N, C-alpha and C positions, 0 to 999 in steps of 0.2 A: 834164862834170864837175859843174857846178852842178846839173844835172837829177838826177844820181845822189844828191847830198847831200840835195836837197829830198825826193827819193823815200825816202831812208833815214829822214829825220826824220818824214816822213808815216807810214811803217810803224811806227816807234817810238811815235808819238803814238796811232795806232790800237790798238796792243797795250795801251798803258796804259788807254785808254778801255774796251777789252774786259775788262781785269782788274777795273777799277772797276765795270763793269756786272755782271760775275759775282759780285763781292763784294756788290753791292746786292741781287742776286737771292737770295743766301744769307741775307742779313739779312731780306729780305722773307718768305722761306720760314719762318724761325724765328719771326718776328712772327706770321705767320698760324697757325702751330702753337700758339703761346702763346694766341692769341685763341680758337682752337677749344677748347683745354683749359679755358680760363676759361668759355666758353659751356657746355661739358659739365658742369663742376662746378656752374655756376649752375642748369642744368636739373635736376641731381641733387638739389641742396639744395631747389629748389622742389618736386620730386616727393616729397621726404622731410620736408617742413616740418611735417607733422602726424603724430604717433605716438601711438597709443592703446594703453594697457595698463591692465587693471583698470578702475577708474572714472576714471582720469586721462587727460588728453589734453594733450600738450605740442607746442608749435610751435617749430621750430628755424630760425633765420635765418642761422646760421653753422655751419661744420663744425669750428670751433675749440673745441667743447664735447664732452666725452666722453659717448657713449651706446653701450651694448652690449646688444642684445636677448637675448644668451645668458644674462644675469643675471636674466631674468624669474623663474626658479625661486628664485633667491636672494631677490628682493624678495617673492615670494609667501610663502615660508617665514618671512621676517621679519615680515610682516603677521600671519600665523597665530600666531607666537610672541608678538608684542606684544599681540594681542587677548586672549590668555589671561593674559599677564603683568600687564597693566594692571588687569584684574579682580582678580587675586590681590593686587597691590600695594595697591590701595584697600581691600580687605577686611582686609589685615594692619594697615594704618594705622588703620582704624576700630576694629579689635579692641584696638589699643594705646590709642586714645583712650577707649574705653569703660571701661577700667580707671581712668582719671583723671577721668572725667566722670560725673555722676549722671544727667544727662538723656540717656539712651541712645537713646530714640526719635528725638529731635531730630537726633542725630548720624547715625543710620542714614538718615533721610529726606534730609538735606542733605549726606551724606557726599561725593558726587562733586564738589560745589562746594567743599568744604573741603579736599579732597585733590588738589592740583594735580599734573598729570602733564606734565612738560616733556621734550621730545626735542631733542637736538642731532644733526643730520646734519653732521658736520664737513667732509665732502668731497662737496658736493652735485652738482656738474657741471650737469646739466639741471634738477635739482630734481624729477625724476620720483618718486624714492623718497619725498621729503618730502610731495609732493602726494598720493601714494597713502596714506601714513600718515594725513594729515589727513582724507581722504575715506572711508577704509576701516577705520581702527582706532578703536574707541569710547573715550570718556573722556579724550581728549587735550585739554589746556588750551592748550599753546603748543609750536610747533616753530620752531627756528632752523635755517635752511638757509644754510650757510656755504660759501664757496669763495674761493680766492686769486685766481682769474681774474676780471677785471672783465667780460669777455664772458660768462662763465658766470653771474655775479650778475645781469647785465642780462636774460639769458635766463630765469633763475629768476623774477625779478620779473614779467616778461611772462606767464610760465606760471601764476604765482600768481593774477594778475588774470583770466587766461583761464579758470581753473578755479574762480574765485570762492571762494578760501580765504584771503583777506587777513586775516580775523579770527583765524586760527589760526597761519599761517606768517609769519615775518618773515625778511628776508634779512640776511646779514652778509658784508661783504667784508673778511676778516681772515685772518691766518695761523692755521691750525687749532690748533696747540699754544698760541699766545698767547691765543686765545679761551678755551680750556679752562682755562689758568692763571688767567685773570681770574675764573673761576667756581669756584675751588677752596674758597672759604669755605663752611662747612656750610650757611648759609642761602641760598646762590646756586647750589648744585649741581643738576645735571640728573638727572631720573629715569632717562632712557635716553640713552646715547651710541652712535651708530652710526658705525663706522669701516670704510669700504670703499675703501681706497686702491688705486692702481695699483702692485702689487708688495708690498713688505714694510711691515707696519704698526708695526714696533717703535719708530720715532721718535715716534709719537703716544701710546704707552702710558703713559709717565711722567705726562703731563698728564691723560690720560683717567682713570686710576685715582684721581686726586686730586679730580676734578670730578664724579664720579657719587655719588649719594646712597647712604646705607646701605640695603641691600636693593634698590638700583637695578640696572639691567641694562646690560651692556656687550656690544655686538655687534661682532665683529672678523672681517674677511676678510683672507686672505693669498693672493696669486696667484703668488708666487715659488716654485713647487713644485720646480723643479730644485734650488734651494738646500736646501729642506727634505727632499727625497727622497734626499739623499746625494751628489749630483753635485759639490758643493763644500763639504765639511765645515768647512773653515777659515772660509769666508764665513758659514756658518750659525752658527758660534760667535760671530763678531763682531757678527752681527745679532740673534741670539736667545739667546746665552749657552749653547748646547748643541751638541754634536758630532752631526751627522746621519750615518746609516749607509745605505749602498746595500743595502737588504734588501727582501725580497718584500713585507713588510708596511709599506712606506714611507709609504702614505697615512695610516694610523692613527698611525704614528710622527710624521708631520708635525703632526697634531692635538695630540699629546701634547707636542711641543716648543713649540708656540705656547701651550698652556695653562700650561706651567711658566714661560714667559717673562712672561706676564701676571701670574702669581702672584708672581714675583720682584720685579716692579715694585711690586705692591700691598704686599708685605711691608715695603718700605722706609719706608712711611708708616703702619705698624701696621694694615694692612688685609689681607684675604684674600678669595679667590674660591671660588665654588661653581659648577661647570659644570652647566648645565641641559640643553644640547643641543650636540653637536659633529658637524659634517657635513663629509664629503669628497665633493665633486661636481664633475663636469666637470674644469676646470683649476684649481680653487681649493679652499680649506678655509674653513669658516665656524664660529665658536664663539659661543655665547650663555652668558655667565657673570654670576652675581649677585656684587656686591661688598659686603662688610661690613667693619666696623671691630672690632678686638679683638686686643690684643697677645698674649693668652694663646692664641688660636687660631692666631696666626702661628707659635707654637712647634711646632705640629703639622705644619707644612709639610714638614719633613724626612721624615716618615712617608708623605708623598704623592708623593715624588720618588724616582727610582731611576736608577742607572747601568745601562748596557746592555752585556752581553757577547754579541757575535755571532760564532758559529763561521764561519770562512772556508771550511770544507768543506761542511757540511750546512745552513748558514744557521740553525742553532738559536739561539734567543734566550733568554738567562738574565738576570734582573733582580737587581740588588743595591740594596736600599733604603738611602737615606742615613741613615735613623733609624727609630725605632719607639717604641711605648709598651707598657708592661707594667703589670699590677696591682700596686699598692702600698697595700694597705688599712691604715687606722689605726682606732682606736676612735672617733674623732670623724667620720672620713670613710671608711666601708668601701669606697666605690666609687672611691677615689683612684687615679689613674694616674701613672706615672713614665716620663719619657723615657729612652731608652738608645741607645747607638750599637751597631749590629750588627757582628758579626765578619765578616771576609772573607779572601780573595775568595770569591765565590759559585761560582767554577769553578776547576778545576785548570789546570795548564799546558797540558794537551791535552784536547780534547773527548772525552767518554766515548762518544759515538756514532760518531765518524769519525776520532778520533786527530789532529785538526788544531788549529791555534792559534786565538786569538780576537782580534777587534777590540773596542776599548772606545769606547762612545759615550754620549751623554746629557749631563746628566741630563734625564729626561723625566718627565712627569706619569704616575704609575702608579696613581693612584686612579681611581674611576669617572669617565667623561667625559660621562655623561648622568644626568639625574634621571628615573627610570622613571615616576613619578607625573605629572611635568610633561609628559613626552613623550606619555603617554596622553591628557592633557587637550588638547594641541595636535592630536593625531590625531583625537580626537572632534570638535573644532571644525572641522577640514577636512572630515570626513565629513558633518557636519550642514550645512555651507555650501559645497558644491562649486562653486556658480555664482559664487562670489566670486574664484575662483582659476583662471587660465588653465592652470596646471600641476597641477590638483587630483589627477589620476590618479597623477602621479609623486610628489607630496607624500604621498599615501596609501600608496604602495608603499614609499618610503624610510622614512617614519616608522614603518610597520609593522615593517620590518626592524630599525630602531634599537630599538624596544621589545622585540624578541625577543633582542637581543644580550646575551651574558653580561657583567654589569657588573664582575665580579671576575676577569676573564681578559684582561689586557692583551695586545694584538697578536694575530697569527694566522698560520696556515700557508696556503700556496697549494697546492691539491691537485695540479695538473698539474706544478708546479715541483718538488714533493717527490718525485713518482714519476720525473720526468725526471732528477732527480739520480742515481738508481740505474739509469737506462735501462730502466725497467720500464713495461709497459702501465699506463695510468692507471686507477685503480679508480673505479667510479661513485660519485658524491657520496653517494647514499643508503646505499650499502654502508659507506663510511667513517664516516658519522655513526652508523649502526647499530652498527658495531664499537666506537666510543667509548662509546656508551650501554650496550652489553652489558658493557663493561669496568667500568662503575660510575661514569662521569664524564659531566658535562654537556657539551653542544656546541651551537654556534650558528653562523650566518653572521655576517659583518661587512658593513655597508652599503657599505664602501669597496672591496670586491672581490667579483666574481661567484663565484669558485671558492675563497672563503676558508673556513677551518676554524678557528673560535675555540673553544678548550677549555682547561680547567685541568688536563687530563691531563698527567702527566710526559712528557718527550720520549721516554724509552725505551719507553713504552707506544705512542706514535704510531708509532715506528719498528718496534715488534713487529708492529703491524698491517700495515705495509708488507712486512715479511719474510714474514708469513703469506700475504699475497696473492702474493708473488713465487714461492712454492712451487708454486702452481697456474698461474702465468704467468711461467715462467722467463725470465731474461735471457740473451742470447747470450754464451757464454764469452769470445768475442773482445773484447766491450765491457768486460767486467769486468777482463780482463787489461790493457787500455789505461787503465783508470781505477781506481787504487788506493783512492781514497776510497769509491767505490761498492762495491768489493770488500770493504772493511773493514766497511762498514755491513751488508751482506747476510750476511757470514760469521759475525756474532755470533749467539749463542744467543738464542732467544725465551724471555723470563722471565715473560711474562704469558700467561694463557690467553685466546686471542682467538677470538671468535665472530663470524663474518661474516654471519650470517643477518639479513635485513632486518627492521626494525621499523616499525610504522605511525607512531609518534611521531617517527621520524627525519625525516619530511617536515614542515617548519614550515608554520604556517597561511598566512603570506604567500605562500609558493610554491604551496601547495595551492589557494589561492583565485585564483591567476593574477594577482596584483597586479603593477603596473608597477614592478619593483624596480630594473632597470638599463636605462636608456634609450639607444638608439642615437643617435649624433650626427645631429641633424635637418638640418644643412646642411654643406657642405664647409668646411674651414678653421675648424672650431669651436674657438674659443680666446679668449684675453683681449682680442684686438684691439690696435689701436695707441693710444698715449696721445693724449688730447684730440682725438678724431675721432668722427664718426658712423659706427659700424661696421656699416653695412648698405648694400646696393646692390652692383651688379656691379663697380663700379670698385674697391671695397674688396677684393673677392675677387681681382681681377686684381693688385692690389698684393700680396696675400698670395702669389699664385703667383710674381710677379716676385721676391719676396724669398727664395724657396726657394734654399738653398745660395749665398747672395749672396757670402759670404766666399770660398768656393772659386772661384766664377766670377771674382771680382776678382783672385785670385791667378793664375788662368789667363791673364787679360788682361795682367797684368804680367809674365808669362813666368817665374813662380817655380816652376811645377810642370810644366815641360817634360820629357817623357819621350823625345822624339826631336827632332832638329834640324828647323827649318823648311825646306820645299822652296824652290827659287829662285822659283817662282811666288808662294808665300805671302809671301816677303820683298819681292818687287816690289810686291805689292798693299799691303802695310803702308807701304812708303816712299811710294807714290803717294798714299795716304790722308793721310799726315803732311804731304806737300807741299801738298795741297789745303787742309788746316786752316791751314797757315802763310800761304797766300795770303789 
């Protein structure tokens, strides 16, 4: 009996020792996996510690600093714009001084020294952009590279020393908004402010429009394209003060929403903006606007903004201006203008093209979003100095398209979507452009979409072209019977004489010369990357793969999307796994 008790205790003790041993092995395994991951990340950081772009070279000792190679085009474009802008800015200031100074020659010779050009990069991260500005943009007096992260500021300081630009760049560890508010006095304002945040830039705009000089340049990037493109209209209103619409021309709509948001912030302080260049590229939008002061010009803002009526059937867009100006001549001032409120609505209860109702969005910026003369100067600068830019071919193609865009025709049609709406074979682009030109209207591409048709032609003329094409390329009757909207569009009479013969001038110069207008994504998972991380290397790509459909996978693991009951074998395996974890 005694032997049995001793044997039982011995077995129990051995079992406990075995359980503790297994638990120890699990802990050891987890520790070894953690150590391996740390070693891998260390090797990755070491392999990525030096990044070269343009004339700059940055060293990274931590992965807690944001860097995205995708934005090289953004940085190249900014350098090209600033190179032209600084030259113009100094010339304008010198011309103003010449009116007040008798010693004109002295001012011209010493102008660059007397006209300081200061740049604030409010969200610097690695400092790469500021370093490239210091080394590649002429006539820069001072650059402040600011970031809220202490790790980022330390990295910037090390990179400044590494690139030998200590005399031009100084670091700042501060909240971006507070730093700009400290410089809102007219004597302390910046010549250029660059805002390139992760996501929405609206929280920085109030301070930015107050702290940039008269005639200074504001560079703003927005990456929250889902909000701006109509996926969340209520969020867009709370962030940008405008309702976004899910329309085919959503990329240009996003640009115009951002421009009206900047203008509304500027108007609160008696200032207004003049867009110089507005770009939609990859996963973001980027605008370059000059800021001026003048209360009388702020009154003209209503004539630059419009509400948007979008037909839910044919996706036709109609703009309703918020205000306008008309001639009001007097004896003393024959050229006097007077503001007025336009009558509305601009559309009826039903769309005249497809007999469907409308959605209402906006307000958006409906004035020109580019300055054609300025864009031409930037394009010339890129063509004369292609060796300075890693993305020179793409810059040449995009800027060539921007220069060709119609400035007085907001938004655009998408060719294949328009013909797909009526289930018809898509017309060749050159035929569509020729038909619009033959009808007496101008037409262009938009840089924001490959199959875009930008024109000031009325909607009924565009649909008359579609109806004319459909006569020689008929739609199957079964499709028309199943789609009353398409049937209504194609059943209407053609009111415009349509000529589908091709014209030589329908092919734009940028397309004829074979310029790189629309670039294919050069790497997989081409996007904004993750916040505060070095977004290069295989590990970052595997993270992007891992996060695909992560919410759906989580729901499946939690059993929320079960379509059939688990088998007995699956249930047994789940219980066994749970028991092991509890041990």
